[in-house]
C-alpha positions as CSV (number, residue, x, y, z in Angstrom):
1,M,-38.2,-6.5,-4.3
2,A,-34.8,-5.6,-5.2
3,F,-32.6,-4.3,-7.9
4,L,-28.8,-4.3,-7.7
5,I,-26.7,-1.9,-9.6
6,V,-23.1,-2.9,-9.5
7,L,-20.2,-0.6,-9.8
8,G,-16.7,-1.6,-10.7
9,G,-13.6,-1.2,-8.4
10,Q,-9.9,-1.5,-7.8
11,A,-8.0,-3.3,-5.0
12,W,-10.3,-1.9,-2.4
13,G,-13.5,-2.9,-4.2
14,A,-16.5,-0.9,-4.9
15,D,-19.1,-2.1,-2.4
16,I,-21.2,-0.3,0.1
17,V,-21.7,-2.2,3.3
18,A,-24.1,-0.2,5.4
19,T,-27.7,0.2,6.5
20,D,-30.5,0.3,4.0
21,V,-30.5,4.1,4.0
22,E,-26.7,4.4,3.7
23,S,-26.3,1.9,0.9
24,Q,-29.3,2.5,-1.3
25,E,-31.3,5.6,-0.7
26,I,-28.6,8.2,-1.5
27,V,-28.7,7.2,-5.2
28,P,-31.4,4.9,-6.5
29,P,-30.6,2.0,-8.8
30,S,-30.6,2.2,-12.6
31,I,-30.9,-0.9,-14.8
32,Y,-29.1,-1.3,-18.2
33,S,-27.0,1.9,-18.4
34,E,-23.5,1.1,-19.6
35,G,-20.5,2.8,-18.0
36,P,-16.7,2.7,-17.9
37,F,-16.5,1.3,-14.3
38,E,-18.2,-2.0,-15.0
39,Q,-17.9,-4.9,-17.4
40,A,-19.0,-3.6,-20.7
41,T,-21.5,-6.3,-21.6
42,T,-24.7,-4.3,-21.1
43,A,-25.8,-7.0,-18.6
44,V,-28.9,-6.4,-16.6
45,R,-28.3,-5.4,-13.1
46,L,-31.2,-6.4,-10.8
47,G,-31.7,-5.9,-7.1
48,D,-33.9,-3.2,-5.4
49,V,-35.8,-1.8,-8.4
50,L,-39.2,-1.9,-6.8
51,G,-38.6,-1.2,-3.2
52,G,-40.8,-3.9,-1.7
53,K,-41.1,-5.2,1.8
54,A,-38.2,-6.1,4.1
55,G,-37.5,-9.8,4.0
56,Y,-34.8,-12.5,4.1
57,I,-35.4,-14.0,0.6
58,H,-35.9,-12.0,-2.6
59,P,-36.5,-13.8,-5.9
60,Y,-36.8,-11.8,-9.1
61,L,-37.3,-12.3,-12.8
62,S,-36.9,-9.9,-15.8
63,V,-38.3,-10.8,-19.2
64,G,-37.8,-8.5,-22.2
65,G,-35.4,-7.8,-25.0
66,F,-33.3,-5.2,-26.7
67,Y,-32.4,-4.2,-30.3
68,T,-28.9,-3.2,-31.3
69,D,-27.9,-1.7,-34.7
70,N,-24.3,-2.9,-34.4
71,L,-24.1,-6.2,-32.6
72,F,-20.4,-6.8,-33.4
73,N,-19.2,-3.2,-32.8
74,R,-17.8,-2.6,-36.3
75,E,-17.3,0.5,-38.3
76,Y,-18.2,-1.3,-41.5
77,D,-20.3,-4.4,-42.3
78,R,-22.7,-3.5,-39.4
79,E,-25.2,-6.1,-38.3
80,G,-28.3,-5.4,-36.3
81,D,-30.1,-8.0,-34.2
82,F,-32.9,-8.4,-31.7
83,I,-32.0,-10.2,-28.5
84,T,-34.5,-11.7,-26.1
85,R,-33.2,-11.3,-22.5
86,I,-34.4,-13.5,-19.6
87,T,-32.9,-12.8,-16.2
88,P,-33.8,-14.9,-13.2
89,G,-32.2,-14.4,-9.8
90,I,-32.5,-14.6,-6.1
91,W,-30.8,-12.9,-3.2
92,V,-30.9,-13.5,0.5
93,V,-29.9,-11.2,3.4
94,L,-29.4,-11.2,7.1
95,P,-30.8,-9.2,8.9
96,N,-33.9,-8.9,6.8
97,S,-33.9,-5.9,4.5
98,R,-35.4,-4.2,1.4
99,Y,-32.0,-3.8,0.0
100,P,-28.9,-5.8,-0.8
101,L,-26.0,-5.3,1.6
102,I,-23.4,-4.7,-1.1
103,R,-23.1,-3.4,-4.6
104,V,-20.0,-4.7,-6.3
105,N,-18.9,-4.9,-9.9
106,T,-15.7,-6.4,-11.2
107,L,-13.7,-5.3,-14.2
108,N,-11.2,-7.9,-15.7
109,T,-8.7,-5.3,-16.9
110,A,-8.4,-3.7,-13.4
111,P,-5.5,-4.9,-11.3
112,G,-7.0,-6.9,-8.5
113,G,-10.3,-7.2,-10.4
114,L,-12.0,-4.0,-9.2
115,E,-12.0,-0.4,-10.4
116,L,-13.3,1.9,-7.7
117,S,-12.3,2.2,-4.0
118,R,-14.8,1.5,-1.3
119,F,-16.9,3.2,1.4
120,R,-16.8,1.0,4.5
121,S,-19.5,1.1,7.1
122,K,-20.3,-1.1,10.1
123,G,-24.0,-1.3,9.6
124,T,-26.4,-1.6,12.5
125,T,-26.1,-5.2,13.6
126,R,-23.3,-7.4,14.8
127,L,-23.7,-10.0,12.1
128,Q,-24.5,-9.2,8.5
129,A,-24.7,-11.7,5.6
130,Y,-25.8,-11.6,2.0
131,G,-25.8,-14.0,-1.0
132,K,-27.0,-13.7,-4.6
133,Y,-27.3,-15.7,-7.8
134,Q,-28.3,-14.3,-11.2
135,A,-28.4,-15.7,-14.7
136,D,-28.6,-13.6,-17.8
137,I,-29.9,-15.5,-20.8
138,L,-29.4,-13.9,-24.2
139,L,-31.2,-15.4,-27.2
140,H,-30.4,-13.8,-30.6
141,D,-33.0,-13.6,-33.4
142,K,-30.5,-13.6,-36.4
143,F,-27.2,-14.8,-34.9
144,D,-28.2,-17.7,-32.8
145,S,-24.6,-18.9,-32.6
146,E,-24.0,-15.9,-30.3
147,D,-26.6,-17.1,-27.8
148,Q,-25.1,-17.2,-24.3
149,V,-25.9,-17.5,-20.6
150,N,-23.9,-15.2,-18.3
151,Q,-24.0,-16.1,-14.6
152,R,-22.9,-14.4,-11.4
153,A,-22.8,-15.7,-7.8
154,E,-21.7,-13.6,-4.8
155,A,-21.6,-14.0,-1.1
156,Y,-20.7,-11.6,1.7
157,A,-20.5,-11.8,5.5
158,R,-19.3,-9.3,8.1
159,Y,-19.0,-9.5,11.9
160,N,-18.6,-6.6,14.3
161,F,-16.9,-7.5,17.6
162,R,-17.1,-5.5,20.7
163,G,-14.3,-3.0,21.0
164,G,-14.3,-1.7,17.5
165,L,-12.9,-4.7,15.6
166,S,-14.7,-5.9,12.4
167,F,-14.0,-8.7,9.9
168,D,-15.6,-9.3,6.4
169,V,-15.3,-11.7,3.5
170,L,-16.5,-11.4,0.0
171,D,-16.6,-13.9,-2.9
172,I,-17.8,-13.1,-6.5
173,Y,-17.8,-15.8,-9.2
174,E,-18.7,-14.8,-12.8
175,L,-19.2,-16.4,-16.2
176,D,-19.2,-13.5,-18.6
177,H,-17.8,-12.2,-21.8
178,D,-16.0,-9.2,-23.1
179,A,-17.8,-6.7,-25.3
180,Y,-17.4,-7.3,-29.0
181,G,-14.4,-5.3,-30.4
182,T,-12.4,-5.4,-27.2
183,G,-8.8,-4.9,-28.0
184,T,-8.2,-6.3,-31.5
185,S,-10.8,-9.1,-31.1
186,R,-13.7,-9.5,-33.5
187,E,-15.3,-12.5,-31.7
188,L,-17.2,-13.4,-28.6
189,D,-14.6,-13.9,-25.9
190,K,-16.1,-15.7,-22.9
191,F,-14.3,-15.8,-19.5
192,K,-14.5,-17.0,-15.9
193,S,-13.4,-14.8,-13.0
194,N,-13.4,-15.2,-9.3
195,L,-12.7,-12.5,-6.7
196,V,-12.2,-13.3,-3.0
197,T,-11.4,-10.6,-0.4
198,A,-11.0,-10.7,3.3
199,G,-10.8,-7.4,5.3
200,A,-10.5,-6.1,8.8
201,S,-11.1,-2.7,10.4
202,Y,-10.4,-1.4,13.9
203,E,-11.4,1.8,15.6
204,I,-8.3,2.8,17.6
205,T,-10.0,5.9,19.1
206,P,-13.2,7.8,18.4
207,K,-11.2,9.8,15.8
208,T,-8.7,7.2,14.4
209,S,-9.2,3.9,12.7
210,I,-7.3,1.5,10.4
211,E,-8.4,-0.8,7.6
212,A,-6.7,-3.7,5.9
213,E,-7.7,-6.0,3.1
214,Y,-6.4,-9.0,1.1
215,G,-7.7,-9.9,-2.3
216,F,-7.3,-12.8,-4.7
217,Y,-8.5,-12.5,-8.3
218,T,-8.3,-15.1,-11.1
219,L,-9.2,-14.7,-14.8
220,S,-9.4,-17.5,-17.4
221,Y,-10.8,-17.6,-20.9
222,D,-12.7,-20.3,-22.8
223,A,-10.8,-19.8,-26.2
224,Q,-7.1,-20.5,-26.5
225,R,-6.6,-17.2,-28.5
226,N,-7.1,-15.3,-25.2
227,A,-4.8,-17.5,-23.0
228,Y,-2.3,-14.7,-22.9
229,R,-4.7,-12.7,-20.7
230,E,-5.2,-15.4,-18.1
231,R,-3.7,-14.3,-14.7
232,E,-3.8,-14.4,-10.9
233,D,-3.7,-11.2,-8.9
234,H,-2.9,-10.9,-5.2
235,S,-3.6,-7.6,-3.6
236,F,-2.9,-6.1,-0.2
237,A,-4.2,-2.7,1.0
238,G,-3.9,-0.7,4.2
239,R,-5.4,2.6,5.2
240,F,-5.2,4.9,8.2
241,L,-8.1,7.3,8.8
242,Y,-8.3,10.4,11.0
243,R,-11.6,12.1,11.6
244,I,-11.1,15.9,11.5
245,L,-14.9,16.7,11.7
246,P,-17.9,14.6,12.8
247,K,-18.6,13.5,9.2
248,T,-15.2,14.1,7.5
249,S,-12.0,12.1,7.6
250,V,-8.7,12.3,5.9
251,F,-6.6,9.2,5.2
252,V,-3.4,7.8,3.9
253,E,-3.5,4.5,1.9
254,Y,-1.0,2.0,0.5
255,D,-1.9,-0.7,-2.1
256,Y,0.2,-3.5,-3.3
257,I,-0.9,-5.7,-6.3
258,S,1.0,-8.7,-7.7
259,L,-0.1,-9.7,-11.2
260,D,1.0,-13.2,-12.4
261,Y,0.2,-14.2,-16.0
262,D,-0.1,-17.9,-17.0
263,E,1.8,-17.4,-20.3
264,N,5.0,-15.5,-21.0
265,I,3.4,-13.1,-23.5
266,L,2.4,-10.3,-21.2
267,S,4.9,-9.6,-18.4
268,D,4.2,-10.2,-14.8
269,S,4.3,-7.1,-12.7
270,E,4.0,-5.6,-9.2
271,E,2.2,-2.3,-8.5
272,H,2.8,0.0,-5.5
273,Q,0.3,2.8,-5.0
274,V,0.3,5.5,-2.3
275,Y,-2.7,7.8,-1.8
276,L,-3.7,10.8,0.3
277,G,-7.4,11.4,0.4
278,A,-10.5,12.6,2.2
279,Q,-14.0,11.4,2.6
280,W,-17.2,13.1,3.6
281,M,-20.0,10.8,4.8
282,A,-22.4,13.6,5.7
283,T,-26.0,12.3,6.0
284,R,-28.2,9.9,4.2
285,K,-28.1,12.6,1.4
286,S,-24.4,12.7,0.6
287,R,-21.2,10.8,0.3
288,L,-17.9,12.1,-1.2
289,R,-14.5,10.5,-1.5
290,A,-11.4,11.9,-3.3
291,R,-7.9,10.4,-3.3
292,F,-4.8,11.4,-5.2
293,G,-1.6,9.5,-5.4
294,Y,1.4,8.0,-7.1
295,G,1.7,4.6,-8.7
296,L,4.8,2.6,-9.6
297,K,4.4,-0.5,-11.9
298,D,7.5,-2.7,-11.9
299,F,7.6,-5.3,-14.7
300,D,9.5,-8.6,-14.5
301,D,10.6,-8.1,-18.1
302,S,13.8,-6.0,-17.8
303,D,13.2,-4.5,-21.3
304,T,10.0,-2.9,-20.0
305,G,11.3,-2.0,-16.6
306,E,9.4,0.5,-14.4
307,V,6.7,3.0,-15.1
308,D,5.2,5.6,-12.8
309,N,2.0,7.6,-13.1
310,F,-0.2,10.1,-11.2
311,L,-3.3,8.3,-10.0
312,A,-6.6,9.9,-8.9
313,E,-10.2,9.0,-8.0
314,V,-13.3,10.9,-7.1
315,Q,-16.7,9.4,-6.1
316,L,-19.8,11.5,-5.3
317,R,-23.3,10.5,-4.4
318,H,-25.8,13.3,-3.5
319,R,-29.5,13.6,-3.1
320,F,-30.6,17.2,-3.9
321,T,-34.3,16.6,-3.0
322,P,-36.5,13.5,-2.4
323,K,-37.0,13.4,-6.2
324,S,-33.6,14.3,-7.6
325,Y,-30.2,12.6,-7.2
326,I,-26.7,12.6,-8.8
327,E,-23.8,10.2,-9.0
328,F,-20.3,11.2,-10.3
329,N,-17.3,9.0,-10.6
330,A,-13.8,9.8,-12.1
331,T,-10.5,7.9,-12.1
332,R,-7.1,8.0,-13.6
333,Q,-5.2,4.7,-13.2
334,T,-3.2,2.0,-14.9
335,N,-5.0,-1.1,-16.1
336,E,-4.0,-4.3,-17.7
337,T,-3.9,-4.5,-21.5
338,D,-6.2,-6.5,-23.8
339,I,-3.8,-6.4,-26.7
340,A,-0.9,-8.9,-26.7
341,E,1.7,-6.6,-28.2
342,T,1.3,-3.8,-25.6
343,D,2.4,-3.6,-21.9
344,Y,-0.5,-1.9,-20.1
345,T,-3.0,0.9,-20.5
346,L,-3.3,4.3,-18.8
347,S,-7.1,4.9,-18.4
348,Q,-9.0,8.0,-17.6
349,K,-12.8,7.7,-16.9
350,Y,-15.6,10.1,-16.1
351,Q,-19.3,9.3,-15.6
352,V,-22.3,11.3,-14.4
353,R,-25.7,9.7,-13.7
354,Y,-28.7,12.0,-12.9
355,F,-31.9,10.5,-11.4
356,Q,-35.3,12.3,-11.4
357,R,-38.5,11.0,-10.0
358,I,-41.1,12.5,-12.3
359,L,-44.1,10.9,-10.7
360,P,-44.4,8.8,-7.6
361,K,-44.2,5.7,-9.7
362,L,-42.1,7.0,-12.6
363,M,-38.3,7.3,-12.3
364,T,-35.9,8.4,-15.1
365,T,-32.1,8.2,-15.2
366,A,-29.8,10.0,-17.6
367,N,-26.2,8.7,-18.0
368,I,-23.2,10.2,-19.8
369,Y,-19.6,9.1,-19.7
370,Y,-16.2,9.5,-21.3
371,M,-13.2,7.1,-21.3
372,R,-9.7,7.4,-22.7
373,N,-7.5,4.3,-23.0
374,S,-3.9,5.0,-23.9
375,Y,-2.0,1.8,-24.7
376,R,1.7,1.7,-23.7
377,G,4.4,-0.4,-25.2
378,E,6.9,-0.9,-28.0
379,G,4.7,-3.1,-30.3
380,V,2.7,-2.1,-33.4
381,S,-0.2,-1.1,-31.1
382,G,1.9,0.5,-28.5
383,D,0.8,4.0,-29.4
384,R,-2.9,3.1,-29.8
385,L,-5.4,5.6,-28.3
386,D,-9.1,4.8,-27.9
387,E,-11.7,7.4,-26.7
388,Y,-15.2,6.3,-25.8
389,Y,-18.3,8.5,-25.6
390,G,-21.4,7.1,-24.1
391,A,-24.9,8.3,-23.1
392,G,-28.1,6.6,-22.0
393,L,-31.6,7.1,-20.7
394,D,-33.6,4.7,-18.5
395,M,-37.2,5.0,-17.4
396,K,-38.9,2.7,-14.9
397,Y,-42.6,2.7,-14.1
398,S,-43.8,0.7,-11.0
399,L,-47.1,-0.9,-11.9
400,T,-47.4,-2.5,-8.4
401,N,-45.0,-3.0,-5.5
402,W,-43.9,-6.3,-7.1
403,L,-44.1,-5.5,-10.9
404,A,-42.4,-2.8,-13.0
405,L,-42.0,-1.9,-16.6
406,S,-38.6,-0.6,-17.7
407,G,-37.3,0.8,-21.0
408,G,-34.3,2.7,-22.2
409,Y,-31.8,3.8,-24.8
410,T,-28.0,3.7,-24.8
411,F,-25.4,5.1,-27.3
412,I,-21.7,4.5,-27.4
413,K,-19.0,5.7,-29.8
414,R,-15.3,4.7,-30.0
415,N,-12.8,6.9,-31.7
416,S,-9.4,5.3,-32.2
417,N,-6.2,6.7,-33.8
418,N,-6.4,3.4,-35.7
419,I,-9.6,3.9,-37.7
420,A,-10.0,0.2,-38.1
421,Y,-11.3,0.1,-34.5
422,D,-13.8,3.0,-34.7
423,Y,-17.4,2.2,-34.2
424,D,-20.7,3.5,-32.8
425,R,-23.7,1.6,-31.5
426,N,-27.4,2.3,-30.5
427,N,-29.4,0.0,-28.2
428,V,-33.0,0.2,-27.2
429,Y,-34.6,-2.1,-24.6
430,L,-37.9,-2.9,-22.9
431,S,-38.4,-5.3,-19.9
432,L,-41.0,-6.4,-17.5
433,I,-39.6,-7.0,-14.0
434,F,-41.1,-9.1,-11.2
435,A,-39.5,-9.0,-7.8
436,L,-40.3,-9.9,-4.2
């Protein structure tokens, strides 16, 4: 029985490839909580919610609905609606496990398709493989023209050779949509994206190791009005790690990302990023990574030229007690714009999730976040600044080891220096989840 929470990532991805304990038991999964590091569609994220038996095949089904008081994310002319949500899915894993091997979430404005960097771990077996398919069916009570089916398929494999060499491949294909109100859009903007990565790691000595990864990300939209956002990204990353303590390593990292737009509205560009960082992978209770660096974005358009920025990222997962957990993520980085007359955005994001097991069968999750998007460019919207404030509460009660009842509330508010794009929204949801 499984529930998969996916986090967003940058060129290195945001997956956790590890044993059951390493990947899932530090911080338990939440369900519908929104956040700045993932595609902002409030999509259900199913995987290891019930913690059932170890196995190779894990089907699941969620049936429920949610009410929103501002479906189209408007400041004025607000429209509420009730949406029935049906989410079937299945995941398979080798070796057999209670938990998915990876937790990955894409973000279509992130160069390379991912927002957070990644903890790599070899796992406990030579061969590891994982696959998952999920559909998210949304049926609107009032606005049935907005009905949609989001889909996601992912596959992952890793092989550990003798002598410290490992290879892994990952493929994620998605049919999804942007949140209403993204950029200047007032409509439902559907897109297709595909992320493929191939990585290798090698343990040079007991204290030193290297990692390398190539990524290919494509983004296309259904509507012609969004054709200016369609692009292909090629990313290359390399990292050298040195273990200074048994559980602590320092590293230096270089990332290169090439962004190629299909239309000549937004400029193609190349990004060069250099980081110094440290990671602490202490026990099954804690993981911490911090990296700070410099990024140069070189545009093909000579009128735009080059821009450089300070970049940073912090990820923390910690289990205080068997009943209380915390997760903290923070980033400062450049992202691609969703407004045609701007060049790029400088994004700062902070999120805290706190988990508390109140009773053996009752888990609650509190979530707060802040995001600041500063649009850069010479157009009319070149000085636009959007600030997002979000909060949420999830509760999950396990009726049996294969059936759970989940409910929650989320709130989001956007303040913009262009008041036409201000809005706030409240959502409440209730779902019944079956999983094996």
